[in-house]
C-alpha positions as CSV (number, residue, x, y, z in Angstrom):
1,X,-86.4,8.2,38.9
2,X,-87.8,10.5,41.5
3,X,-88.4,14.0,40.1
4,X,-90.7,15.6,42.8
5,X,-88.9,17.3,45.7
6,X,-90.4,19.0,48.8
7,X,-88.6,22.3,48.6
8,X,-86.6,24.5,46.2
9,X,-83.6,24.0,48.4
10,X,-83.9,20.3,48.2
11,X,-84.4,20.4,44.4
12,X,-81.2,22.4,44.0
13,X,-79.1,20.4,46.4
14,X,-75.8,19.5,44.9
15,X,-76.3,21.5,41.7
16,X,-75.1,25.0,42.7
17,X,-71.5,26.3,42.6
18,X,-69.7,29.5,42.1
19,X,-69.2,30.7,38.5
20,X,-71.9,28.6,37.0
21,X,-74.1,29.4,33.9
22,X,-77.8,29.4,34.6
23,X,-80.7,29.8,32.0
24,X,-83.8,31.2,33.7
25,X,-87.3,31.4,32.3
26,X,-89.7,34.3,32.6
27,X,-90.9,37.3,30.6
28,X,-91.3,40.5,32.5
29,X,-92.7,39.4,35.8
30,X,-94.6,36.5,34.2
31,X,-93.3,32.9,34.7
32,X,-90.4,33.8,36.9
33,X,-89.0,30.8,38.9
34,X,-89.1,32.9,42.1
35,X,-88.8,30.1,44.6
36,X,-85.7,28.7,42.9
37,X,-84.2,32.1,42.6
38,X,-84.7,32.7,46.3
39,X,-83.1,29.4,47.1
40,X,-80.0,30.4,45.0
41,X,-79.9,33.6,47.0
42,X,-79.9,31.7,50.3
43,X,-77.3,29.3,49.0
44,X,-74.9,32.2,48.3
45,X,-73.4,30.9,45.0
46,X,-71.7,33.8,43.4
47,X,-70.0,35.0,40.1
48,X,-73.1,33.6,38.3
49,X,-73.9,34.1,34.6
50,X,-77.6,34.3,33.8
51,X,-79.3,33.9,30.4
52,X,-82.7,35.5,30.8
53,X,-84.9,37.8,28.9
54,X,-84.7,40.3,31.7
55,X,-83.8,40.5,35.4
56,X,-87.3,41.1,36.9
57,X,-87.4,44.1,39.2
58,X,-85.3,45.3,42.0
59,X,-86.9,43.1,44.7
60,X,-88.2,40.2,42.6
61,X,-86.8,37.7,40.1
62,X,-83.1,37.8,39.3
63,X,-83.2,41.3,40.8
64,X,-82.8,39.8,44.3
65,X,-79.5,38.2,43.2
66,X,-78.2,41.5,41.8
67,X,-78.9,43.1,45.2
68,X,-76.6,40.5,46.8
69,X,-73.9,40.9,44.1
70,X,-74.2,37.2,43.2
71,X,-74.5,37.8,39.4
72,X,-71.4,38.5,37.3
73,X,-72.9,38.6,33.8
74,X,-76.4,38.9,32.2
75,X,-77.3,37.6,28.7
76,X,-80.5,39.5,28.2
77,X,-82.8,41.4,25.9
78,X,-84.3,44.0,28.2
79,X,-82.9,45.9,31.2
80,X,-85.8,48.3,32.0
81,X,-87.9,48.2,35.2
82,X,-84.8,47.3,37.3
83,X,-82.9,50.3,38.6
84,X,-80.2,48.2,40.2
85,X,-79.6,46.3,37.0
86,X,-79.1,49.6,35.1
87,X,-77.0,51.0,37.9
88,X,-74.6,48.1,38.0
89,X,-74.3,47.9,34.2
90,X,-73.7,51.7,33.8
91,X,-71.1,51.7,36.6
92,X,-69.2,48.7,35.1
93,X,-70.0,46.3,38.0
94,X,-72.1,44.0,35.8
95,X,-71.2,42.5,32.4
96,X,-74.1,42.6,30.0
97,X,-74.4,40.8,26.6
98,X,-77.4,42.2,24.7
99,X,-79.4,39.8,22.5
100,X,-82.6,40.6,20.5
101,X,-85.4,38.6,22.1
102,X,-86.0,36.3,19.2
103,X,-82.2,35.6,18.9
104,X,-82.0,34.8,22.7
105,X,-85.0,32.4,22.5
106,X,-83.5,30.7,19.5
107,X,-80.1,30.5,21.1
108,X,-81.7,28.6,24.0
109,X,-83.8,26.4,21.7
110,X,-80.7,25.6,19.6
111,X,-78.7,24.6,22.7
112,X,-81.6,22.3,23.8
113,X,-81.6,20.7,20.3
114,X,-77.8,20.2,20.3
115,X,-77.3,22.9,17.6
116,X,-74.0,24.7,18.2
117,X,-74.9,27.8,16.1
118,X,-77.2,29.3,13.5
119,X,-77.3,32.2,11.1
120,X,-79.7,35.1,11.4
121,X,-80.3,38.5,9.7
122,X,-81.3,40.0,13.0
123,X,-78.6,42.5,14.2
124,X,-76.7,42.7,10.9
125,X,-75.2,46.2,10.6
126,X,-75.6,47.0,14.3
127,X,-73.4,46.6,17.4
128,X,-74.9,43.2,17.9
129,X,-73.0,42.0,14.8
130,X,-69.6,43.2,16.0
131,X,-67.0,40.4,16.2
132,X,-69.4,37.8,14.8
133,X,-68.9,35.7,11.7
134,X,-70.8,37.1,8.6
135,X,-71.9,35.0,5.8
136,X,-74.0,35.7,2.6
137,X,-76.8,33.4,1.5
138,X,-78.6,34.3,-1.8
139,X,-77.3,37.8,-1.7
140,X,-78.3,38.5,1.9
141,X,-75.9,38.9,4.8
142,X,-76.4,36.9,8.0
143,X,-74.5,36.7,11.3
144,X,-73.6,33.5,13.3
145,X,-75.1,33.2,16.7
146,X,-74.1,30.4,19.1
147,X,-76.5,28.1,20.9
148,X,-76.7,28.4,24.6
149,X,-75.6,25.4,26.7
150,X,-76.2,26.2,30.4
151,X,-75.1,24.3,33.5
152,X,-78.6,24.6,35.0
153,X,-82.0,25.7,33.8
154,X,-84.6,27.0,36.2
155,X,-88.2,27.5,35.0
156,X,-91.8,28.0,36.2
157,X,-94.9,26.3,34.9
158,X,-98.6,26.3,35.6
159,X,-99.1,22.5,35.8
160,X,-96.9,19.4,35.6
161,X,-97.4,15.7,36.1
162,X,-95.0,13.7,38.3
163,X,-92.8,12.9,35.3
164,X,-92.3,16.5,34.4
165,X,-94.6,17.0,31.5
166,X,-95.5,20.7,31.6
167,X,-98.1,23.3,30.7
168,X,-97.4,27.0,30.7
169,X,-100.0,29.8,30.8
170,X,-100.0,32.5,28.3
171,X,-96.9,34.8,28.2
172,X,-95.0,32.4,30.6
173,X,-94.6,30.2,27.6
174,X,-92.3,32.7,25.8
175,X,-89.0,31.9,27.4
176,X,-89.6,29.0,29.8
177,X,-89.7,26.1,27.3
178,X,-86.4,27.1,25.5
179,X,-84.7,27.9,28.8
180,X,-85.7,24.5,30.1
181,X,-84.3,22.8,27.1
182,X,-80.8,24.3,27.1
183,X,-79.6,23.3,30.6
184,X,-77.6,20.2,31.4
185,X,-80.0,19.9,34.4
186,X,-83.5,21.5,34.5
187,X,-85.3,22.2,37.8
188,X,-88.8,23.5,37.6
189,X,-91.4,24.9,40.0
190,X,-95.1,24.6,39.3
191,X,-98.3,25.8,40.8
192,X,-99.8,22.3,40.7
193,X,-98.5,18.8,40.3
194,X,-101.1,16.3,39.0
195,X,-101.1,12.5,38.6
196,X,-99.5,11.0,35.5
197,X,-102.1,10.6,32.7
198,X,-104.3,13.5,33.8
199,X,-102.8,16.0,31.3
200,X,-103.9,15.8,27.6
201,X,-100.8,14.8,25.6
202,X,-101.8,17.2,22.8
203,X,-101.6,20.2,25.3
204,X,-98.1,19.5,26.7
205,X,-95.8,22.4,26.0
206,X,-92.6,20.8,27.4
207,X,-92.0,17.1,27.5
208,X,-90.8,15.6,30.8
209,X,-87.6,14.3,29.3
210,X,-86.2,17.8,29.6
211,X,-87.1,18.1,33.4
212,X,-85.0,16.5,36.0
213,X,-86.4,17.9,39.3
214,X,-89.6,19.8,40.2
215,X,-91.4,21.3,43.1
216,X,-94.9,22.6,43.8
217,X,-95.2,25.9,45.7
218,X,-97.2,29.1,46.3
219,X,-96.3,31.9,44.0
220,X,-96.8,35.6,44.0
221,X,-98.8,37.1,41.1
222,X,-97.2,40.5,40.4
223,X,-98.2,43.2,37.8
224,X,-95.1,44.9,36.3
225,X,-96.9,48.2,35.4
226,X,-100.2,49.1,36.8
227,X,-101.8,52.1,35.0
228,X,-105.1,53.6,36.3
229,X,-107.0,56.8,35.7
230,X,-109.0,59.0,38.0
231,X,-112.6,58.1,38.3
């Protein structure tokens, strides 16, 4: 089965449609599948729901799809650093489902493992718990969170072999592996594709069984906040 494609557009061919649910990797500006997001923008698919820790910034990451009004709903943990994200949410143009970061990561991981739901103490007694099932275990109250099952996963890795075994660097490992797991189809972009057998099996962060298509491309290395002081 061929997994390596020449371009992001080719890798997403036949997968995109209006109203679909996409899980996207990335943490801040680290590990964002920028090439695939740009291809989604060019495709024009709209009314999209994204599960992603955040939406990048105004002109990078999912932020470029907010600018073109292609996103209907975000399932996220953090809305800072993106003025358009905040503006659309506060004006009622964008639906937003807040999730604590650990809960969002576990919802993705659960979906990838075929687990429909799990109980957690995180959010008990807050707005997060409203409308969710509550259950007591050993005298402690927990709320039921549902696993995320997306139509498509898009992620970014540092290295991969031709079968899709992947290694992520540092913070990019936070949300990319669980995001990759929870999609019916996973498309990945990587900085480098290496021959099969050249990656140490003990260092693989995501097995290739989760990855259906991948591309290699040039990526922009952005810094979300740069703080300096006068000399």
